[in-house]
Structures are given as structure tokens and as C-alpha cells.
N, C-alpha and C positions, 0 to 999 in steps of 0.2 A: 395476255397484255392487259387485261382490266381487273383491277383489285378494289375490292370496297374499303374506303376510308377507314380509317382508324385516326382518333383523335387524341390518344394516350400520349403521345409525344410530340411536343412542343420545342420550337427554338429559336427563341426571341420573337416570336410572332410572326417567324416566317415559313418555318416546318411545321404544318399543322397538318397534315396527313402524310401517311407511311404507310406502304402496302403491308398484307399479314405476314407474321414470321417465315412461313412457308417459303415465301418469295426469296429467289435468291440474292443474297448478299444482304438481308434485312438485320443480321447480327452485326455485320460491319457498321451499317449506318448506325443502329442503337448504340453501339460503341462509342460512336464520334458524338452523338448527339449526347451520350452521358457525360463526354467530358465537356461539353459546352455547359451544360445546365449546372456542372460542380461548380463552375467558374473560375479563379483559374489563375490566380497570380499563388503560385505555390513556391515553397523555397525548400531546397535540400538541407542534407544535413549539416554542409559547410557553408552555408549561409547563402550560396548562389541562386539566383534566379531562374526558375526553369522556365520551359518554354510555355507560351499562352496562347492556344489556337484562337483567342477573339482578337487579338491583333492582326491577323490576316485572314478574314472570313471569307474572302472572296477569290482569294490568289489561286491558281491551279495547284491541285491534290493536296491543298492545305485539307486538316480535317474537316474544317464547315466548308469546304468547298464539296468534300465526299457525300458530308451531311445533306448537300440539297438535291441529291439524287433518291429514286424510290417511289416516288409518287407517279403515277400513271392514273390520267385521268381517260373514263371511258369513250371509246371513238366510235359510232356506228358507222364503219366502212360501207357497209351495204346500202344506208341511205345514203351517203357521200357518192357513192357510184349511181345509184338511180337518178339521183337528182340533177348529178351532171349531165347523164344522157337526155335527160328531157331539156336540159337548158340548151345542150347544143342541137336536139332535133328544132326547138322553137327558134334559133338564133336567126334574127335578120342582118345578112352580110352587110346590106347597105349601111347600116349603123354605123361601121366606120369610115366609111364615105362621107356619110352627111353630119358628122361630128367629127372633123380633123384632130387628130393630135394636134397641140399647139402650145407655148408656154403659158404657166399658170402661176400669179404671184397674188398671195392672199385670198387664194380660189377665184381670182378673177382669169378670165380668159385674155391673151394678148396675142391677135390676131395677124399682126403686121409682119408680112413676108410672103415668100414664093410657097406655093404650095404644089408638094411633089407626090407622089406614091410612096405607101408604104408596101414592105414586102414580108412575106414570111419566113419560114426558118428554109424553105425549099424555092424561095426566090418567086413566087408567084403574088400578083398584086392582091392585097388584102383590106385596104383603106387610104387614106389620106393624112398628109403630115402638112402642117405650117412651120417652116424654116424662119426663125427669128432673123429681125433684121439688125446688125451691129447695135442698132439705135438700142432695140430692146434686151438684148443681151447686156447691155451696160445697165438698162434698169435693173434686171436681175441680180448684176455684182454689187450695185447700189444698194439692193433691198438685203440681201443677206450678208451683207458685209456692216450692215446698221441695226442689225438686230439685237435686245435685250430682254428675251421673254423671260417669264418665271423658270423656276427651278423643279418644280412636283406638278407631274401630270398622271401621275401613274393610276389613279383610280380612273378617271375617264378612258385613257388611252386603251386599258384593259378591258373596260365594256366595250370599246370600239374592236378591239382584238377579237373578245368572244365571239361578237357578233359576225366578225368577217369571218371565223372558223366555223361557224355554225349557218347561219342563215343565209351568208353571202358566200359560204364553199364553193358551192355549185357554179357559180360565177367567176371566180379564183380560177378554179380547176377548169371550168370548158372554157374560158378565154385564153388560157395556156395551151391546151390541146387545139384550139383555133390557129393559134399563132405562132407556136413551137413545136406542133405536133407531137405534143407528149402524149403518152399512151395511158401512163398511170401517174395522173396529177392525185388520186387519191391516197398513196402513201407519203406523200409530201406531207400534204396536211395532218396527217395523222403523226407525221414526224414534229411538225411543227406543235401541235398541240400538246405533245408529249416533252419536247425538248422545252417551249417556253417557260414551261413549267421552273425548268432548272436555271435557265438565263433570269427570270423574274425573280426569283431568290437572290440571286448574283447581284443584280442591279438593286434590291433591296439593302443588302449590306454595305452595299458600295455608297449608297444614299445615307446610311445610318454613318457610315464614318466620315462622310461629309458634315453632315448636321455636328458630329463632334469633334469638328476642328482638323481631324486627324489627314485628310485629302482634299484636293480640290478639282472638282469634276470641270476639266475647260470646256466653254461651251460656244467655239468657232465653229460656224454652220458647217457641217459633215455631207461633203460629197457622196454621192451613191453612184455606183457605174453596176449597173443591173446586168444579170445575168438571166439568159432566156429560160434553162432548164430548171433553175429552182427558185426562181424569184418569190414565191408566195412564202416561203421560209426564209431564204438568208435575206431579201432585199427588204419586204414589208417588212417581216418581223425583227430580223435579228440587226439589220443595219437601219431601218428606218425607225420602227414602233420602239425599240428599246432606248434609242435614241432620245426620240420625241421626249417618253414617260419624264425624261429626267433633264428638259428644257432643252435639250441640243437640238438646233434646227437641221435643217435635211435640205439638199438640194439632189433632186433627182436628176439624172441623167438621160437624155432620149438615146437609142439606139439606131444605127445604121438599118438593122434588121429585125425582125420579131420585138418592135417598139410597143406595137399597139397593145397587148395585153397588160405591162406593168404601167403604162399610162392611164389604164381603165380601173387599176387599183389605185392608182394616186387622185383620180378624180372622185372614185367611192369613199377615199380616205378623207379627203376636204370637205365631202358632205355629211359625213360621219362625226367629222371634229365640229361641223357646223351646230348639229345636234346636241352635240355636248358643250357647248360654250368653250370648246378648246381654241385658243388662239391659233388663227388659220396662217399667222406669217411662219410657224414653225415648219411647213411643209411649202416648197417650192418644185415647179417642174421647170427644165429649160428645154423646147425644142428646137435643136439647132445643128448646124454642120460641126463634124469633129474640128474642122479649122478653128470654129468660135469656141467649142469646148475646151480648145486647148487655149484660147486666150483667157478664158474664165481661169481654169487651173492657173495660168502663169500669175495671176492677179491674186489669187489665194491660197497662195503658198504655205501660212500658219495654220490652214484648216485643215483636216483628217480627208483621206479620199478612200473608200472601203469600195474594193472591186472581187469580184469573181471571173477569171478572164484567163487568158493566154499567156505566157512569158513574155511575149514580143510585144501586147497591149500593156501589161504591167511596167515594163520597161521606158518605153514611151511616156507613159503619164509620172513614173518617180521621178523622170528627169527634170519634170516641173512642180512638183507638189513631193518633199521630202519626206510629209508624213503618208504617206502612201502605204497601207495595208492590205496587201494583196493574195488571194487565194489565188495558184496557178495550177494547171495539173501536168502530168507525167505518163510515160508509157507502161501503165499498168500491167503487171506479169504474173503468168504463173505459172508453176514449175510443176512438173508431173512426168517422172520417169517413163511410165507406162500408161496408157489411154484405156481405159474399160469404157464401156455405154455411161455409165452416169458421169464419169469424170468428164466425157465427150460434151454431154450435156451440161455440164458445169461452163465447160470453155465456149459453149455454143450460145448458152446464156448471156454470160459475162462478156460476149464478143457485140452481141447483136442487141443489147438494152438499150433501150429506147431509140431503136434505128442507128446503135453507136452515138449515142447524144447525150452520156452520163459520164459523169467527170471520172468514175470509178470502172468504165467499161474496160475490157481487156483487150489490149493492144499488142501483147508479145507473150508467146507461150514458149516455154523450154521443155522438150521431150528426147527421150533420146534416137526415135526413130519416127518418122513421117514422111510420106509420099503424097502427091497433088489428089490420090483416089482417096486419102484419108479421110484430106479436106472436103473432099466432095460427099463422102460419105456423113461425114459431120455436119456439115451446114446444107446438106441436102434436106435435112429436116426444119428447116428456117420455116418460120409461118409468115404468111402475106398479111398485108392486110390494106385496107382502101382509105381508111379513115380512123382518127383516135377514137372516134364513137364506137367503132367498132369491137377497137381494143378494150376502149371501157367495160362493153356490153359481156366480153368474155374473160375479163379478167386478165386481161394477157399485158405486158409490157415490153417482149421482144422481139417482136414484129416488123420486117420491113416494109417499108411504104411501095405502095405499085410505082406512084408518080414520082416517085425521087429515082427511079432505075435508068430511066430514058438519060441516055446522054454521057453515062460513066463511063471516064477513061482511066484507067492506071497511072498513076505517075512513072515514072521512068525505073527500071529496076524490080517492078513488082508484076506477077501474073494475074493473069483476069480467071476466076472461077465461076462460070454462071452459076447461078443461085435457081432454088424454085422457079418455075414459070413465070415473069411478071415481074419477081422482086431484083433489087440492086444485086450485083454480082457482088462478089468478095474479092478483094485484090490481097494477094500473098507475096509474100519472100520466105524463102527456105534456105536457112545458112548454114553451112556446116562448122561449127564452131560460133561466136556469140553473134548475132546481129551486128551491124556497124551503128557505130554511135549517131548521136543524131535524130533519131526516130521522130516523126513527126505526127501528131494528133490524127489529122484528118477528120476534123468534126463532122459528123454524121454520115460519115462513109465507113464502110467496113474494112479496113483495113488489118492485116495481122502480119506480124514478122514473127518467125518462128525459128528459135538456135537448136541445135542439136550437136552435143559435143564430139568434138574429135576422136576423143578417148572412148566414146561409146556408153560411158556411163555417166548421168546426171549426178548419181550419189559420190563421185570421185572428188576428195576433198581440193583438190589442185583446180579442177573447175568452178567448185562451188567459190573458190576463192578469188579468181576471174570473173564469175557473176556477180560475186558482192562489188567489185570495182566497177563493174557495169553499171549495175544498181546506183551506186552513190555517184557517179557521175548523169545518169538521167534523171534520177530522183522521182520514181514512179509513187502516186500515191500508196498504191495498194500493191501486198506482195502475197501470194496466195501458192500455198504448197499442198498438195496432195502426194497421195501415195508414200507415206513418210511414219506410218502408224509404231512400228517397231524402234521406240527410244526416240524418236524427232531428233534424228540426226542431221539431216539436211536444213531444216529450220530452225536447230539449236547453232548452227553455223552463221547460218543467214542471218540471223535476230541479232548475233552476238558483231557481227562484223558489217553492217549497215545501219541506217538510221531512215527507215520508212516510217509513217506515221500509222499504217495500218499493217499488219500482219493475219493472217487467216489461214490457219491449219485444219485441213482437210482430214476425216476419219474415214475408216472403212463403211462404205453405204450412205455416207454422208459427205461429199465433196465439199470443197470451201471455192466459192465466186470471187472473183475480184472485186465484184458489186456488192459488197456485205458490210454495211456500216451505220448501226443505231446509236447516237451521239449519246441519246436520252439513257440507253443502257449503262453507260461507261464505254460504250465503243468508243472512244473520243476520237474526233476527226480533224483532219486538215490537211490542206495542200501545200506542200511547201517546196520551193525552189531548190537547185543544188545549193548545201550550205555554203560553198565557197564563194558563191554569187550571188547569195540572198539580197545584200545591199543594194545590187542593181534593181531589183524587182519590189522589193517592199522593205517597209521600216523595221518588220518583225513579223515572226511567224502568227499566223490567225488560224486560233483552234475552236471548234465547237463541241461542248457548251464551253460558252463565256460571256463576260457581260462588256457589250461594246463600247459602253463609255469608258470601260477602265483602261483603254487602250491609249488614250489620249491623258489619263488622270494623271495629276502628281501628287506627291506628299507637302503637308503642309509647313514650313520651316519650323515652326512651332513645336510641332509631333517629332520633327526628326531631332531638336535639340533635347524633348523631353527621353527619346529613345536613346540618345548620347550616354546618359547617365548610367545606364545597364551595360556599358562596356567594359567596365571594371568587375561586374557581378557573373558574366556570363560562365558556364560551369565548365566550357569547352576552352582548354588551356591553349589548343591550336588556335582556335579563333579570337581567345584574348589577345595573343602576338600579332594577331593581323590587324585587329580593330585599334590596337595603341600604336600603330603605324601609322593609321589616319591622322592628319593634324587638324583639320577642319572641322567644328563640331558638328555641323549638319550632316556632311558628308559620314562623320563617324556614326551618327545616327541611321543613316541611309545602310550602312555599313551593317550595324545592329540589327535591322529589320531582315537584312539579308542574309544574316548566318542564322536569325531565328526562322526565316521562312525554310531554308534550306534544310536544316535538320529536323523541322517537324512535316516535312512533307516526303523527303525521300521514301523508296521502298515502293513495291508494287502492289495495287489497289484491286481487289475482285469488284466487278463488274455486277450487273442488277437485271439481267436480260434472259432470255431461254438459252443463249449460247453463253459458252465458259469464256469470260475474258477477265484478264491482267491488265492493267495500264497504270500511267504515271511517268515522271520523270526518270529519264534514260540517261546514261553516261555516253560518248561519243563512240562510234566503231571500235572494236578492242584491235589495236594495231601499236606499233611500234612510237610513231607518232600519230595521234590523232587530233590532236591541236597545237597548230603555232601560233604563238602568240608574240607580236611585234612589239618593241616597246622603243619608243626615237624619241630623241633628246628632248623634242617640243613637250613630249607626255608628263603630267605632274605625277608624281607617287601616288598621293589619294585616289587618281584614277584607274590607274594601274593595281593598285590593292585591290580594288571594288572588281576589276575586271578576272583577278586571280581568285578571288575569295569561292565563286563555284568549282573551280577545281581542286584548290588544296584543301577545301574543308573536307572533301568527299573523294570516292572510288576515283572521279572523272582526272583526278591527279596521275593516275599511270595513263600513260601516252602524252603528256603536255612536254611541250618543249617552248622556251625563253630564247629568243633572238632579240638580243639587246644591242642597239646602235653604237657603232663604236667612238661616237662623239657624245654618248650620253655621260652625264657628270659623274664622277668617282664616287660621288654618294649615292646616287642613284643605284648603280651598278652595285655597289654593296647591299644596299637596303632590298634591292631584288633577291640577291644570291641569300641573305640571311633569312628571306621569306619562304624562299623556294628550295630548302633544304631536300635533296635527292631528286631535282627536277633539271634535266638536262639545260644549260644556260649556254649560249653562243653569242659571243660579241663581235659582230661583224657587219660591214656596211651595207647598204641597199642592195646592190647588184646579188652580194652573197646571198643574202637573204631570199630574194627572189629565186635563185637557184635551189637553195634548199626547200622552198615550196615545192618546186618540180619535181627533184631527186626523193623527197621523204613521203612525198603522198598522203598529205594528210589530209583529213577529212574536212578541215578548217583550219584559214588563216586569218587570223585575230587583229585587226587593229583595234587601237585603245581610244573610244571615245571619251571627249572630256565630259567630267563630271561635273554637271552644276544643278542645283535644285529645281530649277526651271525645265531641266530637259531630261532629268533622268527619269525613267518610267516605273511603275510599280514594280516589286521586286522580282514577281513572276515574269513578268515580261522580259527585265534585266537577264534572268537566268534562260531563259527559255531562246534568247537571243544566242547564246554561248552553248546551249545544251539542246539534246533531243529531246521529245517526248511522242507519245503516242500510245496504241493498245495493240497485244497480241490477243488472237481469240482460237476458241476450237468450234467448228461448226455443231459440236454435242453439248447439250446440257450437261452439268455437272460431273463433267469431265477429269475426275480425280488424277489419273495420267497425266493429262497435261498439265494440270496444277503443279504436280510433284516434279514435273521436268523444267517449268519454267520460273516458278514464284520465287527462286531461290537464284536466277541464272544473275551473273556478274554483270550483265547488262543494265539491270534496273541501280539507278545513282544511291549510292548509299554513304550516309555522314559518317565520317571516319576521323574528325578531328578530336 
């Protein structure tokens, strides 16, 4: 994972170090960097402008996005671990009682309000908190709505970040271990150090575009809803520091449990900002009840809110804040027709990782035959731990805590399997056929649903088809398949007929876990809700790595007007026809950027880590009707064309169907039919459309959103609201058979116009 620096290859001052050529994926990075350095306005023999990588330098899967990978700063894991153990051994528990959590504005503590106990992940009291009065909450809202800070704090914030992840790392890991009982916070810091390199580069490129007048970074205060199990990377680095460094203020919300450890990094952040002379108004913390938080949200509906949490919480927030960007979990699934000792170990680790407190923890096992005695054998080897410090000393991550075992009662429908003495029991349910829909996560409890096919064979294509429908409905984050070495028939069918963010393929002697993803290696990560319900939970998919400020960035009208001039010179005849159908100049410019982005970003990319990874844009699951797009009489043709382009320019056209409202104008109907040659178009009322949504079982039903310059997101975010993305990997390094089987899969998005 550690590579010496190489300064030979630079990229506009952003990519200044790359791993040696022996590192997997270097040649791909080298090619992309060479394209950028070659510069880039090229014209073909017919005088048509070719695509330019420089135009979309931070957009997902674009050449410049690819070139942001490959740098791996050294991480001293051993020292991180030993320093954290020392921190935990010397921690004074009364500190969190003597210095209660409270609201912070400009670094000043506001302590008006009721004092209550705080609790850790297992419900034990671990400190005090002052819940702000309504008057204090109003002060917070007035403060964050009236800010106009500077735009560029990158140098100072990155110095602070370096100190956080080095001299303060034990503080971060230790507090998280005390509050959440995280056993392996060291790996999270390692991931932060390495993934931050990529996301800093993407932020740099975004800011360059703002300075050049191409985009506008919206600087409404961003609300941060913290997640306890990965707060040091997701909340501190991704949601807070990446925003702050580009002048976007953040308001961090308290939690009803495990709120101590993120409050402590907010305190430290404000101290570090003071040392660096950074405007302290950029960071605020509000300690209040959920009711008061909802009042804040209702008054800040134009602000983004970044959340990693449950779908239930995301839906409640999205009702108040339309610009909610939520990462939500799902019942992660492992498929293994037969269970040998190595696969059993992989299943055990996947189920018990962080006491079932990791977003990628396994919740669902699909196998051909299993009995309670088998589960007893598998989980009888679970380790027991008394504290996070014990796990850190041992380098463990999947122990079950003794104190969390007391009072465990399984939910209706589940049996209880006693675990090793003193450890938390396992709740399980074995189903003949697929386990019922609606699987609950049961955070921090080990629950396992097991599906066994009625036909007796997991490899039966008919069973895999039913499993694909289940996966589409439940939308796990990860799908791991083991025992599929001979040509990968199971994974090929599942990959092509679903849209998970993460697919992992085990190999003989090296099984895949559900809990494996290193985004800094190109193992692109995301926690997506079921696509047909996405609008209920989030404004759009959140993926890692990405530049957090891009989620709210918008194109400048002048940049769009300039891009519109390229509409006639597009070398794709299919694209030219669509571009000519867009009447408004600025929207035509957006359509040009959209077409150019799609063209240059399609296809599978190879990863950069020790596992063999393919990643990129994908088409929806391969089925007769994968996407059903509804056109209403109130929709404008320009907006309809924009929503059609990601399909009509690519192989995603296969599986597209159009439902045109019967009361649409004749001109609208004619224009759509002209654009959608060989695409099924149905004229029908709303009731018939709803019936079609049920009968055709599409992966997604799309309504056309209004298209305005003020609301249209950057083109990659627009595409990702319509099409899937993610990665598939082999557990083995340099797995040529895996690459051969999946690199040219019809699932990867392909430009066809």
C-alpha cells in the first residue's frame, strides 16, 4: 500500500506524485495524464470538435477523475494502533461530564438549556450534554444564514487535516472507540489519509473551474448529520473539511446517542482553525433535541444536508430539506452454493464486523443447504471482547462485546443461537426460497437471514432471476459471490440483472467478504436506496471518492452559452440531432456538456489496489423494460430531451420505454417519437402509466424534472440520478480471468450514438 514518490508526472499542479509502474493500474493513469498534458482541443478530419478531457476534470469516471487516483501516502498503522491504546489507557472518563456537549458558534460555547446524560452505542451513560433552548437555536439559524466567508481556505485546512490524521489521530480513534465501541478505527484513518488525496485533487479542479468562470460553487451553509461508525472520514474529512476549505460553512448536528466523539473533534477543529487564523464562523455545532433540529431544517430548505444513516431517518429529513444527500444502508448479501471452512470464516467475519456495526456487514446469506447446527459451528468461533482497547491490541475487528449480550431478545420470526459464553447471541431465520422482503438492519445486533432455493441449486438461472428481483427491491450495498470460479456464471447473471454499488467475487482459497471496499483503490463506494424510491430519501446518489462541494455546484450561464456553440460541430450524428432539438441556448449548452461527458466517460476502468477491480458508469439492469420515463403535458421538450440523452446516446437505450401522457400536445408527441426511434412509446393516462409501472417491473420510473440553469446539477450528478455506477472486484490480485469475463460485459455503459 505504500509507494515511493515519483514527481515525473504532473497534472496542472494537482497530480504531483504517482506510484511506480509496477503498481497495478499505473499504465491507465499514465495514459490519462498524457491525454491531459497533450492538451486538448482537437478536430477530426471532418472538422468536428473532438471531446476534451479538460472540460469535465472532476466528473465521475472522466479521464481526469481517473487520473486523480494512484497516490498512496505512507501510513504507519502500527504507531496509530499503539498510540490509540495509550490514549484509551490514560483517558479520564469524567472529562465528558465536566465539559458537557453544548452549542458552539464562532468557537464560543452557548450553555443555556437543560443538561441531560449522553449515552454510548450500548446505552451506557458516558457524559453530559446541554440541549439548547429555542432562543439559542434561533441564534444558530440567524448565524449560519447570515454568513459570507471567503472562498479559499485550502492551505490552512489541509495543514489542520494533516495534524488531525497524525498527531491527533489517537484522539480521533480513541474517542470513537470509547463512544461507539469501534474496534478498528485505525483502518478508517488509513482510508482517510489515502482517499483524501483523491478528493482534495477533485476539489482543486472544481475550484479552478470556478476561477475560470465555468461553475459556481454554492456556499449555503451545509448541515452535517454525523454517523458514529465512520465519522472521522465521512463527517470530519468528506462532509466538513472538503466544504470548509472552499468557503462553505458547516453546521454539525448533535446525535441522540454517540454524540460525544464527534463533538470532541468539532472542539479540536475550532482550536486548530484559531491557530491557523481561519474564520471560526465556518464551523458551528448545535446541541439540541430532534424537534429543534427539525425546526432548523425547516428554515434552511435551500441548504444541503449530508447524511449517512438509515432510510427511515433520510426520508424524515428529505421531507424538510429537498437538497438532502443521503447514504443509506441495505441487507448486504453473500451467495455461496457450498460452504467450506474458508467461506464460513468469511461469512462469520462479514456478519460480526464491528459487532454488526459496519455499513457493509452481512445480513443475508444465500446457500443451498444449512441447518442450525451448521450456524452453531460457524458462529461458535466468534471472538469475545471486553473493550475496544482489547480489540485494538489484538488487531481485531469482529469481536462481540460481552456487555451488549445482556437482555438480547430476538424479533418475531427469528430463532436465537447461543454464541460463545458471554457473547451476544445470533438471531437467525432460515427460509425455503428467498427470505421475505423488508429485511431490517438491527444495527449492532447480529441478525442473519438465510435463503435456500426450493430447487436445491443456487446456480439455477430461474432462482438467480428471482434473487435479482429481491436484490433490486431491497438494494443492498454489497453483493459477494463465492464458489463461482468456473466462468463466473452466477456473478455474470447477477451483475447484469441488478445495480448494486459493490460486487465482490471470491476465488478458490480467497473468498470474498461483503465488508470489503477501498475507494482510494478505485473500489467506488456508495450506499444507494432502491432506485424507484430514490427521491424519497436523497436528492441524488452519494459516492466515494467525490468532491462534496460538487453536489450543489452549478454551471455559469456564460459557460453554457459558450458550450452551446459546439452543438453543430459534434462528431456524433445522434448527438447533433438531440442537441438541435433543444431550443434554449443555455440548456443546449448543458446538453453539449452532457453529451461530451457521456462520450468520454463510458466503459470499464481498472482499479489501483491489491484486488482486481473494474469500475465505472453502468446501464440499468438488463431486462425488457429497465427504465420507464413518463412525459407529462406540463413538461417542456428541452427538459425531456435532457432526460432522454443518457439513454439515447448509449446502450442504456435498450430497456428504455416512454410513457407519454395522453393530453400532451401533438408537437410534443411528434418530437419525442422522432427522437426515440426504435424505443417503445405509449400514449396513456396516469392510471394506465401506474399500471404499467407495476406490470413491467422496471428498475426505475422517471419523472421529468424542470430544467433550469439554477437547478441543473453538474452533468455527472445528472447522469447518476438516471443510471447506476459502482465497481466489481475479484478478491485476487491481477486476476486476468476475472478481467476477461467482466471487462466487456454489456452492463458497462457504452456510447453508441
